[in-house]
C-alpha positions in Angstrom: 86.2 79.6 139.1 88.1 76.4 138.3 84.9 74.4 138.7 83.2 76.8 136.3 86.0 76.5 133.8 85.9 72.7 134.1 82.2 72.8 133.2 82.9 75.1 130.2 85.5 72.5 129.1 83.0 69.7 129.2 80.5 71.8 127.3 83.0 72.8 124.6 84.1 69.2 124.2 80.6 67.8 123.8 78.5 70.4 122.2 78.9 72.2 118.8 76.6 74.9 120.1 78.9 75.8 122.9 81.7 77.8 121.2 79.6 80.7 120.0 78.2 81.1 123.5 81.3 80.3 125.6 84.1 81.8 123.6 83.0 85.4 124.2 82.6 84.5 127.9 86.2 83.2 128.1 87.5 86.2 126.3 85.8 88.6 128.7 87.0 86.5 131.7 90.6 86.8 130.4 90.6 90.5 131.3 90.6 89.5 135.0 94.2 89.0 136.0 93.1 86.5 138.7 91.8 84.3 136.0 94.9 84.3 133.8 96.6 81.2 135.3 93.4 79.1 135.6 92.6 79.9 131.9 96.2 79.0 130.9 95.9 75.7 132.7 92.6 75.1 130.8 94.3 75.8 127.5 97.1 73.5 128.4 94.8 70.5 128.3 94.6 68.8 124.9 91.2 69.3 123.3 89.6 69.7 119.9 88.3 73.2 120.8 91.3 75.1 122.3 92.9 75.9 118.9 89.5 77.0 117.6 89.3 79.4 120.5 92.6 81.1 119.7 91.6 81.2 116.0 88.3 82.8 117.0 90.0 85.3 119.4 92.5 86.4 116.8 89.9 86.7 114.1 87.4 88.5 116.3 89.9 91.1 117.5 89.1 90.2 121.1 91.0 91.6 124.1 94.4 90.9 122.6 96.4 92.2 125.5 94.7 89.8 127.9 95.0 87.0 125.3 98.7 87.6 125.4 98.8 87.3 129.2 97.1 83.9 129.0 99.3 82.7 126.2 102.4 83.7 128.1 101.2 81.8 131.2 100.6 78.5 129.2 103.0 75.6 129.6 102.1 74.1 126.3 104.4 76.1 124.1 104.2 73.6 121.3 100.6 74.5 120.6 101.5 78.1 120.4 104.6 77.7 118.3 103.4 75.0 115.9 100.4 77.2 115.0 102.3 80.4 115.0 99.8 81.9 117.5 102.5 84.0 119.1 103.6 85.5 115.8 100.1 86.3 114.7 99.2 87.8 118.1 102.4 89.9 118.0 101.6 91.3 114.6 98.1 92.3 115.8 99.4 93.8 119.0 101.8 95.9 117.0 99.0 97.0 114.7 97.3 98.3 117.9 100.5 100.0 119.1 100.7 97.7 122.1 104.4 97.5 121.7 105.3 96.5 125.2 103.0 93.5 125.2 104.3 92.4 121.8 107.9 92.6 123.1 107.0 90.6 126.2 105.3 87.9 124.1 108.3 87.7 121.8 110.7 87.3 124.7 108.5 84.6 126.2 108.6 82.4 123.1 111.8 83.6 121.5 114.0 84.6 124.5 117.2 85.4 122.5 118.8 88.8 122.7 117.1 91.7 120.9 119.6 93.7 118.8 119.1 97.4 118.0 118.5 96.3 114.4 117.9 92.7 113.2 119.3 91.3 110.0 121.3 94.4 109.1 122.8 92.6 106.1 119.6 91.1 104.8 121.0 87.5 105.2 118.6 86.0 107.8 115.1 85.3 106.7 114.4 83.7 110.1 114.3 87.1 111.8 110.5 87.4 111.7 108.5 90.6 111.3 108.0 92.9 113.1 111.3 92.1 114.9 112.9 91.4 111.5 112.1 92.7 108.0 108.6 92.8 106.6 109.1 92.8 102.9 106.6 93.8 100.2 106.6 91.6 97.1 104.2 91.8 94.2 104.4 92.2 90.5 104.6 96.0 90.5 106.7 96.9 93.6 108.7 95.1 96.1 111.9 94.2 97.9 113.5 90.8 98.4 116.7 89.3 99.8 119.2 88.5 97.0 122.8 87.4 96.5 125.7 88.9 94.6 129.3 87.9 94.3 130.0 90.0 97.4 127.2 88.4 99.6 123.6 89.1 100.6 121.8 92.2 99.7 118.2 93.7 99.6 117.1 94.2 96.0 114.2 96.6 95.4 112.2 97.4 92.3 109.1 99.3 91.2 107.4 99.9 87.8 105.9 103.3 87.0 103.7 104.7 88.5 104.0 102.6 91.6 105.8 103.7 94.7 105.6 103.2 98.5 106.8 101.1 101.3 108.8 98.0 100.5 110.6 97.1 103.8 109.9 97.8 107.4 111.1 96.7 110.9 110.1 97.6 114.4 112.9 98.9 116.6 113.0 99.4 120.4 115.6 102.1 120.8 115.8 103.7 124.2 115.8 107.5 124.3 119.2 108.9 123.1 121.3 109.8 120.1 121.7 107.4 117.1 123.3 107.2 113.7 121.6 105.7 110.7 123.9 104.5 107.9 123.6 102.5 104.7 125.7 101.3 101.8 124.6 100.6 98.2 125.2 97.2 96.6 124.4 98.0 93.0 124.0 101.0 90.9 120.4 102.1 90.8 117.9 103.4 88.4 115.1 105.9 89.0 114.8 108.1 92.1 116.7 107.3 95.3 114.6 105.3 97.8 114.1 106.9 101.2 114.8 105.3 104.6 112.9 106.8 107.5 112.6 106.3 111.3 109.3 107.3 112.9 107.9 106.9 116.4 105.6 103.9 116.3 102.5 105.3 117.9 99.7 106.8 115.7 100.8 110.0 114.2 104.3 109.6 115.8 106.9 112.2 114.7 109.4 111.4 112.0 112.9 111.2 113.6 115.2 110.6 110.6 115.3 110.5 106.8 118.1 109.1 104.7 118.2 108.7 100.9 119.8 105.5 99.7 122.8 106.4 97.5 122.5 105.5 93.8 126.0 104.2 92.9 127.7 101.0 93.8 129.7 101.2 97.0 128.3 104.6 98.1 127.6 105.3 101.8 125.1 107.6 103.4 124.8 108.6 107.1 122.3 110.6 109.2 122.0 111.4 112.9 118.8 111.3 114.8 117.4 111.5 118.4 114.9 109.2 120.0 112.9 111.3 122.5 111.2 110.2 125.7 107.7 108.9 125.0 108.7 107.0 121.9 108.9 103.4 123.1 109.1 101.8 119.6 110.1 103.1 116.2 109.4 102.0 112.6 112.4 101.8 110.3 110.9 101.9 106.8 112.2 101.9 103.2 110.0 103.7 100.7 110.4 103.8 96.9 109.6 107.4 96.0 107.5 108.4 93.0 109.4 109.1 89.8 107.3 109.9 86.8 110.3 110.0 84.5 111.5 106.4 85.1 109.7 103.4 83.7 111.5 101.1 86.2 113.1 101.9 89.5 115.6 99.3 90.8 118.7 98.9 93.0 120.2 96.9 95.8 121.3 97.7 99.4 124.3 96.0 101.0 123.4 96.9 104.6 121.6 99.3 106.9 122.8 100.1 110.4 121.5 101.8 113.6 124.2 102.6 116.2 124.3 104.7 119.4 126.3 107.9 119.2 
């Protein structure tokens, strides 16, 4: 196989006709675990075509799980990190609910500890989605990190009739009992936004709901249970519909998830 891969490498380096033919072959071969390491060594060698392969594989929605195995076996981490290949692959794996592989990839290229909830005080934009906050921001609805005299906060807003998700983060809570709590940083207008915790798989059950209080300094708390068979969970903030308010806005000081 190594001889075959070497021939592929020569062809890909010398012929512009080779990628459309050989990229699918390499993607199919990556599903064989005995080929993972030889493929990783092939991608470790500097070439003009290897980044094109990853761009193709991510764009073509190839075997992403196997692509993750090859990426984790590579020694050239600089190629992966500089082009954010790990981050892009993680986001696609999460979209396909392959949470375990996404977590393995994260730990390979970012081996720091994984808290129950990242950036609870909305002060760390370096905590990348889905292991940090994914924030919506457009002209009609959104949420963004902001500062007040008391420190960092998450400011949210929506103009009528817009509503929906403005913040989300993927959690990896083991089965057990938890508490969800939050504190309001600024008196709000409109309808109270809603926090929810839902099992990450398709049509996963909703585990918790918690309305954000509307007045400065107010707290809210809710208990929930993570059952077996719920390997990852989405923590989401939704702005709820409010036909009676032209503008909905407010700010959140922190959100926490703690074992009970």
